[in-house]
PyMOL CGO cylinders between C-alpha atoms (Angstrom):
from pymol import cmd
from pymol.cgo import CYLINDER

trace = [
    CYLINDER, 33.01, 183.65, -38.06, 35.66, 185.38, -36.06, 0.3, 1, 1, 1, 1, 1, 1,
    CYLINDER, 35.66, 185.38, -36.06, 35.73, 188.68, -37.90, 0.3, 1, 1, 1, 1, 1, 1,
    CYLINDER, 35.73, 188.68, -37.90, 32.56, 190.69, -37.17, 0.3, 1, 1, 1, 1, 1, 1,
    CYLINDER, 32.56, 190.69, -37.17, 33.15, 193.09, -40.11, 0.3, 1, 1, 1, 1, 1, 1,
    CYLINDER, 33.15, 193.09, -40.11, 33.33, 190.18, -42.53, 0.3, 1, 1, 1, 1, 1, 1,
    CYLINDER, 33.33, 190.18, -42.53, 30.11, 188.73, -41.13, 0.3, 1, 1, 1, 1, 1, 1,
    CYLINDER, 30.11, 188.73, -41.13, 28.28, 192.03, -41.68, 0.3, 1, 1, 1, 1, 1, 1,
    CYLINDER, 28.28, 192.03, -41.68, 29.71, 192.29, -45.21, 0.3, 1, 1, 1, 1, 1, 1,
    CYLINDER, 29.71, 192.29, -45.21, 28.55, 188.79, -46.09, 0.3, 1, 1, 1, 1, 1, 1,
    CYLINDER, 28.55, 188.79, -46.09, 25.09, 189.43, -44.70, 0.3, 1, 1, 1, 1, 1, 1,
    CYLINDER, 25.09, 189.43, -44.70, 24.68, 192.74, -46.54, 0.3, 1, 1, 1, 1, 1, 1,
    CYLINDER, 24.68, 192.74, -46.54, 26.16, 191.75, -49.91, 0.3, 1, 1, 1, 1, 1, 1,
    CYLINDER, 26.16, 191.75, -49.91, 25.51, 188.09, -50.49, 0.3, 1, 1, 1, 1, 1, 1,
    CYLINDER, 25.51, 188.09, -50.49, 22.87, 186.88, -48.08, 0.3, 1, 1, 1, 1, 1, 1,
    CYLINDER, 22.87, 186.88, -48.08, 19.25, 187.53, -47.46, 0.3, 1, 1, 1, 1, 1, 1,
    CYLINDER, 19.25, 187.53, -47.46, 17.98, 186.37, -44.07, 0.3, 1, 1, 1, 1, 1, 1,
    CYLINDER, 17.98, 186.37, -44.07, 14.86, 184.18, -44.19, 0.3, 1, 1, 1, 1, 1, 1,
    CYLINDER, 14.86, 184.18, -44.19, 13.22, 182.80, -41.05, 0.3, 1, 1, 1, 1, 1, 1,
    CYLINDER, 13.22, 182.80, -41.05, 16.26, 183.35, -38.89, 0.3, 1, 1, 1, 1, 1, 1,
    CYLINDER, 16.26, 183.35, -38.89, 18.64, 181.37, -41.08, 0.3, 1, 1, 1, 1, 1, 1,
    CYLINDER, 18.64, 181.37, -41.08, 21.22, 182.86, -43.41, 0.3, 1, 1, 1, 1, 1, 1,
    CYLINDER, 21.22, 182.86, -43.41, 20.88, 181.45, -46.89, 0.3, 1, 1, 1, 1, 1, 1,
    CYLINDER, 20.88, 181.45, -46.89, 23.13, 182.41, -49.76, 0.3, 1, 1, 1, 1, 1, 1,
    CYLINDER, 23.13, 182.41, -49.76, 21.15, 183.97, -52.56, 0.3, 1, 1, 1, 1, 1, 1,
    CYLINDER, 21.15, 183.97, -52.56, 23.19, 185.79, -55.21, 0.3, 1, 1, 1, 1, 1, 1,
    CYLINDER, 23.19, 185.79, -55.21, 22.36, 189.44, -55.52, 0.3, 1, 1, 1, 1, 1, 1,
    CYLINDER, 22.36, 189.44, -55.52, 22.74, 191.47, -58.69, 0.3, 1, 1, 1, 1, 1, 1,
    CYLINDER, 22.74, 191.47, -58.69, 25.58, 193.78, -57.75, 0.3, 1, 1, 1, 1, 1, 1,
    CYLINDER, 25.58, 193.78, -57.75, 27.16, 193.94, -61.25, 0.3, 1, 1, 1, 1, 1, 1,
    CYLINDER, 27.16, 193.94, -61.25, 29.97, 191.46, -60.67, 0.3, 1, 1, 1, 1, 1, 1,
    CYLINDER, 29.97, 191.46, -60.67, 31.10, 189.46, -63.73, 0.3, 1, 1, 1, 1, 1, 1,
    CYLINDER, 31.10, 189.46, -63.73, 30.13, 189.71, -67.38, 0.3, 1, 1, 1, 1, 1, 1,
    CYLINDER, 30.13, 189.71, -67.38, 26.94, 188.73, -69.08, 0.3, 1, 1, 1, 1, 1, 1,
    CYLINDER, 26.94, 188.73, -69.08, 26.85, 186.29, -71.97, 0.3, 1, 1, 1, 1, 1, 1,
    CYLINDER, 26.85, 186.29, -71.97, 26.01, 189.10, -74.40, 0.3, 1, 1, 1, 1, 1, 1,
    CYLINDER, 26.01, 189.10, -74.40, 29.05, 191.10, -73.32, 0.3, 1, 1, 1, 1, 1, 1,
    CYLINDER, 29.05, 191.10, -73.32, 31.32, 188.09, -73.76, 0.3, 1, 1, 1, 1, 1, 1,
    CYLINDER, 31.32, 188.09, -73.76, 29.86, 187.38, -77.20, 0.3, 1, 1, 1, 1, 1, 1,
    CYLINDER, 29.86, 187.38, -77.20, 30.46, 190.98, -78.29, 0.3, 1, 1, 1, 1, 1, 1,
    CYLINDER, 30.46, 190.98, -78.29, 34.09, 190.81, -77.15, 0.3, 1, 1, 1, 1, 1, 1,
    CYLINDER, 34.09, 190.81, -77.15, 34.59, 187.52, -79.01, 0.3, 1, 1, 1, 1, 1, 1,
    CYLINDER, 34.59, 187.52, -79.01, 33.02, 188.98, -82.14, 0.3, 1, 1, 1, 1, 1, 1,
    CYLINDER, 33.02, 188.98, -82.14, 35.37, 191.98, -82.03, 0.3, 1, 1, 1, 1, 1, 1,
    CYLINDER, 35.37, 191.98, -82.03, 38.40, 189.72, -81.53, 0.3, 1, 1, 1, 1, 1, 1,
    CYLINDER, 38.40, 189.72, -81.53, 37.27, 187.56, -84.46, 0.3, 1, 1, 1, 1, 1, 1,
    CYLINDER, 37.27, 187.56, -84.46, 36.92, 190.58, -86.73, 0.3, 1, 1, 1, 1, 1, 1,
    CYLINDER, 36.92, 190.58, -86.73, 40.38, 191.87, -85.79, 0.3, 1, 1, 1, 1, 1, 1,
    CYLINDER, 40.38, 191.87, -85.79, 41.94, 188.45, -86.32, 0.3, 1, 1, 1, 1, 1, 1,
    CYLINDER, 41.94, 188.45, -86.32, 40.27, 188.07, -89.72, 0.3, 1, 1, 1, 1, 1, 1,
    CYLINDER, 40.27, 188.07, -89.72, 41.81, 191.39, -90.75, 0.3, 1, 1, 1, 1, 1, 1,
    CYLINDER, 41.81, 191.39, -90.75, 45.29, 190.61, -89.35, 0.3, 1, 1, 1, 1, 1, 1,
    CYLINDER, 45.29, 190.61, -89.35, 45.79, 187.13, -90.82, 0.3, 1, 1, 1, 1, 1, 1,
    CYLINDER, 45.79, 187.13, -90.82, 45.77, 188.19, -94.52, 0.3, 1, 1, 1, 1, 1, 1,
    CYLINDER, 45.77, 188.19, -94.52, 48.13, 191.06, -93.74, 0.3, 1, 1, 1, 1, 1, 1,
    CYLINDER, 48.13, 191.06, -93.74, 50.50, 188.63, -92.05, 0.3, 1, 1, 1, 1, 1, 1,
    CYLINDER, 50.50, 188.63, -92.05, 50.30, 186.19, -94.95, 0.3, 1, 1, 1, 1, 1, 1,
    CYLINDER, 50.30, 186.19, -94.95, 51.11, 188.95, -97.45, 0.3, 1, 1, 1, 1, 1, 1,
    CYLINDER, 51.11, 188.95, -97.45, 54.13, 189.99, -95.37, 0.3, 1, 1, 1, 1, 1, 1,
    CYLINDER, 54.13, 189.99, -95.37, 55.38, 186.40, -95.32, 0.3, 1, 1, 1, 1, 1, 1,
    CYLINDER, 55.38, 186.40, -95.32, 54.95, 186.08, -99.10, 0.3, 1, 1, 1, 1, 1, 1,
    CYLINDER, 54.95, 186.08, -99.10, 56.81, 189.35, -99.73, 0.3, 1, 1, 1, 1, 1, 1,
    CYLINDER, 56.81, 189.35, -99.73, 59.62, 188.13, -97.49, 0.3, 1, 1, 1, 1, 1, 1,
    CYLINDER, 59.62, 188.13, -97.49, 59.85, 184.86, -99.45, 0.3, 1, 1, 1, 1, 1, 1,
    CYLINDER, 59.85, 184.86, -99.45, 59.98, 186.83, -102.70, 0.3, 1, 1, 1, 1, 1, 1,
    CYLINDER, 59.98, 186.83, -102.70, 62.80, 189.01, -101.35, 0.3, 1, 1, 1, 1, 1, 1,
    CYLINDER, 62.80, 189.01, -101.35, 64.76, 185.92, -100.29, 0.3, 1, 1, 1, 1, 1, 1,
    CYLINDER, 64.76, 185.92, -100.29, 64.17, 184.38, -103.74, 0.3, 1, 1, 1, 1, 1, 1,
    CYLINDER, 64.17, 184.38, -103.74, 65.53, 187.49, -105.48, 0.3, 1, 1, 1, 1, 1, 1,
    CYLINDER, 65.53, 187.49, -105.48, 68.57, 187.48, -103.20, 0.3, 1, 1, 1, 1, 1, 1,
    CYLINDER, 68.57, 187.48, -103.20, 69.23, 183.75, -103.78, 0.3, 1, 1, 1, 1, 1, 1,
    CYLINDER, 69.23, 183.75, -103.78, 68.91, 184.14, -107.55, 0.3, 1, 1, 1, 1, 1, 1,
    CYLINDER, 68.91, 184.14, -107.55, 71.27, 187.12, -107.52, 0.3, 1, 1, 1, 1, 1, 1,
    CYLINDER, 71.27, 187.12, -107.52, 73.84, 185.21, -105.44, 0.3, 1, 1, 1, 1, 1, 1,
    CYLINDER, 73.84, 185.21, -105.44, 73.60, 182.08, -107.61, 0.3, 1, 1, 1, 1, 1, 1,
    CYLINDER, 73.60, 182.08, -107.61, 74.03, 184.11, -110.80, 0.3, 1, 1, 1, 1, 1, 1,
    CYLINDER, 74.03, 184.11, -110.80, 77.08, 185.93, -109.45, 0.3, 1, 1, 1, 1, 1, 1,
    CYLINDER, 77.08, 185.93, -109.45, 78.62, 182.63, -108.33, 0.3, 1, 1, 1, 1, 1, 1,
    CYLINDER, 78.62, 182.63, -108.33, 77.96, 181.01, -111.72, 0.3, 1, 1, 1, 1, 1, 1,
    CYLINDER, 77.96, 181.01, -111.72, 79.82, 183.90, -113.36, 0.3, 1, 1, 1, 1, 1, 1,
    CYLINDER, 79.82, 183.90, -113.36, 82.69, 183.70, -110.83, 0.3, 1, 1, 1, 1, 1, 1,
    CYLINDER, 82.69, 183.70, -110.83, 82.99, 179.94, -111.27, 0.3, 1, 1, 1, 1, 1, 1,
    CYLINDER, 82.99, 179.94, -111.27, 83.05, 180.35, -115.06, 0.3, 1, 1, 1, 1, 1, 1,
    CYLINDER, 83.05, 180.35, -115.06, 85.73, 183.08, -114.85, 0.3, 1, 1, 1, 1, 1, 1,
    CYLINDER, 85.73, 183.08, -114.85, 87.90, 181.16, -112.36, 0.3, 1, 1, 1, 1, 1, 1,
    CYLINDER, 87.90, 181.16, -112.36, 87.71, 177.69, -113.95, 0.3, 1, 1, 1, 1, 1, 1,
    CYLINDER, 87.71, 177.69, -113.95, 87.30, 178.85, -117.57, 0.3, 1, 1, 1, 1, 1, 1,
    CYLINDER, 87.30, 178.85, -117.57, 84.36, 176.48, -117.84, 0.3, 1, 1, 1, 1, 1, 1,
    CYLINDER, 84.36, 176.48, -117.84, 80.76, 176.86, -116.79, 0.3, 1, 1, 1, 1, 1, 1,
    CYLINDER, 80.76, 176.86, -116.79, 79.42, 174.68, -114.00, 0.3, 1, 1, 1, 1, 1, 1,
    CYLINDER, 79.42, 174.68, -114.00, 77.52, 171.64, -115.23, 0.3, 1, 1, 1, 1, 1, 1,
    CYLINDER, 77.52, 171.64, -115.23, 75.19, 171.65, -112.23, 0.3, 1, 1, 1, 1, 1, 1,
    CYLINDER, 75.19, 171.65, -112.23, 74.49, 173.84, -109.22, 0.3, 1, 1, 1, 1, 1, 1,
    CYLINDER, 74.49, 173.84, -109.22, 76.13, 171.18, -107.09, 0.3, 1, 1, 1, 1, 1, 1,
    CYLINDER, 76.13, 171.18, -107.09, 79.42, 172.06, -108.81, 0.3, 1, 1, 1, 1, 1, 1,
    CYLINDER, 79.42, 172.06, -108.81, 79.27, 175.45, -107.05, 0.3, 1, 1, 1, 1, 1, 1,
    CYLINDER, 79.27, 175.45, -107.05, 79.06, 173.75, -103.66, 0.3, 1, 1, 1, 1, 1, 1,
    CYLINDER, 79.06, 173.75, -103.66, 81.68, 171.13, -104.50, 0.3, 1, 1, 1, 1, 1, 1,
    CYLINDER, 81.68, 171.13, -104.50, 84.16, 173.81, -105.63, 0.3, 1, 1, 1, 1, 1, 1,
    CYLINDER, 84.16, 173.81, -105.63, 83.59, 175.81, -102.42, 0.3, 1, 1, 1, 1, 1, 1,
    CYLINDER, 83.59, 175.81, -102.42, 81.65, 178.72, -103.86, 0.3, 1, 1, 1, 1, 1, 1,
    CYLINDER, 81.65, 178.72, -103.86, 78.68, 177.75, -101.67, 0.3, 1, 1, 1, 1, 1, 1,
    CYLINDER, 78.68, 177.75, -101.67, 78.44, 175.70, -98.49, 0.3, 1, 1, 1, 1, 1, 1,
    CYLINDER, 78.44, 175.70, -98.49, 75.25, 174.18, -99.82, 0.3, 1, 1, 1, 1, 1, 1,
    CYLINDER, 75.25, 174.18, -99.82, 72.68, 174.92, -102.49, 0.3, 1, 1, 1, 1, 1, 1,
    CYLINDER, 72.68, 174.92, -102.49, 70.11, 177.31, -100.97, 0.3, 1, 1, 1, 1, 1, 1,
    CYLINDER, 70.11, 177.31, -100.97, 66.47, 176.35, -100.80, 0.3, 1, 1, 1, 1, 1, 1,
    CYLINDER, 66.47, 176.35, -100.80, 64.06, 177.96, -103.16, 0.3, 1, 1, 1, 1, 1, 1,
    CYLINDER, 64.06, 177.96, -103.16, 61.86, 179.81, -100.63, 0.3, 1, 1, 1, 1, 1, 1,
    CYLINDER, 61.86, 179.81, -100.63, 58.75, 179.38, -102.77, 0.3, 1, 1, 1, 1, 1, 1,
    CYLINDER, 58.75, 179.38, -102.77, 59.04, 175.61, -103.29, 0.3, 1, 1, 1, 1, 1, 1,
    CYLINDER, 59.04, 175.61, -103.29, 60.99, 175.15, -100.03, 0.3, 1, 1, 1, 1, 1, 1,
    CYLINDER, 60.99, 175.15, -100.03, 63.39, 172.75, -101.73, 0.3, 1, 1, 1, 1, 1, 1,
    CYLINDER, 63.39, 172.75, -101.73, 66.98, 172.98, -102.96, 0.3, 1, 1, 1, 1, 1, 1,
    CYLINDER, 66.98, 172.98, -102.96, 66.21, 170.45, -105.71, 0.3, 1, 1, 1, 1, 1, 1,
    CYLINDER, 66.21, 170.45, -105.71, 63.71, 172.50, -107.72, 0.3, 1, 1, 1, 1, 1, 1,
    CYLINDER, 63.71, 172.50, -107.72, 66.02, 175.16, -109.17, 0.3, 1, 1, 1, 1, 1, 1,
    CYLINDER, 66.02, 175.16, -109.17, 65.83, 175.32, -112.96, 0.3, 1, 1, 1, 1, 1, 1,
    CYLINDER, 65.83, 175.32, -112.96, 69.33, 175.64, -114.36, 0.3, 1, 1, 1, 1, 1, 1,
    CYLINDER, 69.33, 175.64, -114.36, 69.54, 177.16, -117.85, 0.3, 1, 1, 1, 1, 1, 1,
    CYLINDER, 69.54, 177.16, -117.85, 72.21, 175.53, -119.99, 0.3, 1, 1, 1, 1, 1, 1,
    CYLINDER, 72.21, 175.53, -119.99, 73.97, 177.79, -122.46, 0.3, 1, 1, 1, 1, 1, 1,
    CYLINDER, 73.97, 177.79, -122.46, 75.62, 176.71, -125.66, 0.3, 1, 1, 1, 1, 1, 1,
    CYLINDER, 75.62, 176.71, -125.66, 77.83, 179.77, -126.16, 0.3, 1, 1, 1, 1, 1, 1,
    CYLINDER, 77.83, 179.77, -126.16, 80.97, 180.74, -124.31, 0.3, 1, 1, 1, 1, 1, 1,
    CYLINDER, 80.97, 180.74, -124.31, 80.75, 183.76, -122.05, 0.3, 1, 1, 1, 1, 1, 1,
    CYLINDER, 80.75, 183.76, -122.05, 84.54, 184.22, -122.01, 0.3, 1, 1, 1, 1, 1, 1,
    CYLINDER, 84.54, 184.22, -122.01, 86.98, 183.99, -124.92, 0.3, 1, 1, 1, 1, 1, 1,
    CYLINDER, 86.98, 183.99, -124.92, 89.17, 181.43, -123.12, 0.3, 1, 1, 1, 1, 1, 1,
    CYLINDER, 89.17, 181.43, -123.12, 86.24, 179.34, -121.86, 0.3, 1, 1, 1, 1, 1, 1,
    CYLINDER, 86.24, 179.34, -121.86, 86.67, 175.64, -122.59, 0.3, 1, 1, 1, 1, 1, 1,
    CYLINDER, 86.67, 175.64, -122.59, 83.22, 174.21, -121.73, 0.3, 1, 1, 1, 1, 1, 1,
    CYLINDER, 83.22, 174.21, -121.73, 79.69, 175.50, -121.81, 0.3, 1, 1, 1, 1, 1, 1,
    CYLINDER, 79.69, 175.50, -121.81, 77.25, 174.80, -119.02, 0.3, 1, 1, 1, 1, 1, 1,
    CYLINDER, 77.25, 174.80, -119.02, 74.88, 176.64, -116.73, 0.3, 1, 1, 1, 1, 1, 1,
    CYLINDER, 74.88, 176.64, -116.73, 74.51, 180.31, -117.59, 0.3, 1, 1, 1, 1, 1, 1,
    CYLINDER, 74.51, 180.31, -117.59, 71.41, 181.19, -115.56, 0.3, 1, 1, 1, 1, 1, 1,
    CYLINDER, 71.41, 181.19, -115.56, 69.07, 179.85, -112.89, 0.3, 1, 1, 1, 1, 1, 1,
    CYLINDER, 69.07, 179.85, -112.89, 65.36, 180.30, -112.18, 0.3, 1, 1, 1, 1, 1, 1,
    CYLINDER, 65.36, 180.30, -112.18, 62.92, 179.23, -109.50, 0.3, 1, 1, 1, 1, 1, 1,
    CYLINDER, 62.92, 179.23, -109.50, 61.20, 175.91, -110.06, 0.3, 1, 1, 1, 1, 1, 1,
    CYLINDER, 61.20, 175.91, -110.06, 57.84, 177.30, -109.01, 0.3, 1, 1, 1, 1, 1, 1,
    CYLINDER, 57.84, 177.30, -109.01, 55.13, 177.95, -111.59, 0.3, 1, 1, 1, 1, 1, 1,
    CYLINDER, 55.13, 177.95, -111.59, 53.17, 180.17, -109.19, 0.3, 1, 1, 1, 1, 1, 1,
    CYLINDER, 53.17, 180.17, -109.19, 52.49, 183.83, -109.96, 0.3, 1, 1, 1, 1, 1, 1,
    CYLINDER, 52.49, 183.83, -109.96, 54.26, 186.46, -107.85, 0.3, 1, 1, 1, 1, 1, 1,
    CYLINDER, 54.26, 186.46, -107.85, 52.77, 189.58, -106.29, 0.3, 1, 1, 1, 1, 1, 1,
    CYLINDER, 52.77, 189.58, -106.29, 54.26, 191.45, -109.24, 0.3, 1, 1, 1, 1, 1, 1,
    CYLINDER, 54.26, 191.45, -109.24, 52.08, 189.43, -111.63, 0.3, 1, 1, 1, 1, 1, 1,
    CYLINDER, 52.08, 189.43, -111.63, 54.87, 187.42, -113.21, 0.3, 1, 1, 1, 1, 1, 1,
    CYLINDER, 54.87, 187.42, -113.21, 55.78, 183.78, -112.72, 0.3, 1, 1, 1, 1, 1, 1,
    CYLINDER, 55.78, 183.78, -112.72, 58.55, 183.01, -110.26, 0.3, 1, 1, 1, 1, 1, 1,
    CYLINDER, 58.55, 183.01, -110.26, 60.15, 180.81, -112.91, 0.3, 1, 1, 1, 1, 1, 1,
    CYLINDER, 60.15, 180.81, -112.91, 60.70, 183.89, -115.12, 0.3, 1, 1, 1, 1, 1, 1,
    CYLINDER, 60.70, 183.89, -115.12, 62.73, 185.81, -112.57, 0.3, 1, 1, 1, 1, 1, 1,
]
cmd.load_cgo(trace, "trace")
């Protein structure tokens, strides 16, 4: 070794001389972590993760419910606008997209499909000049129960 300070450091910290030869024998100088310490850290991380995952899932569900309420509100307003403009109710939700009221039918965030909306057909006219009856309301196609305790299909 060219550096005498390094040679002294290696001899003092990591080596124990035996019979004139330098052999590397690890000394206990507190470097690294023991298995018990690592297990404790992993246990703490596991506990924190098990607490965070349900909170995250609830936040995602509440976000989906908010999007569902917004989509239902928008669809209901557009059904009323379509009925007032055309003097007939739409026969399907696709009529709203075809007539330009929507670019496309939004996905139900609970079922994650645009095909599961439940359109409610009405048999009475909403306007005095209305010529045809059709869709008067829309609900989610999901039968799951919301965080409010009601079914999504009743919203």
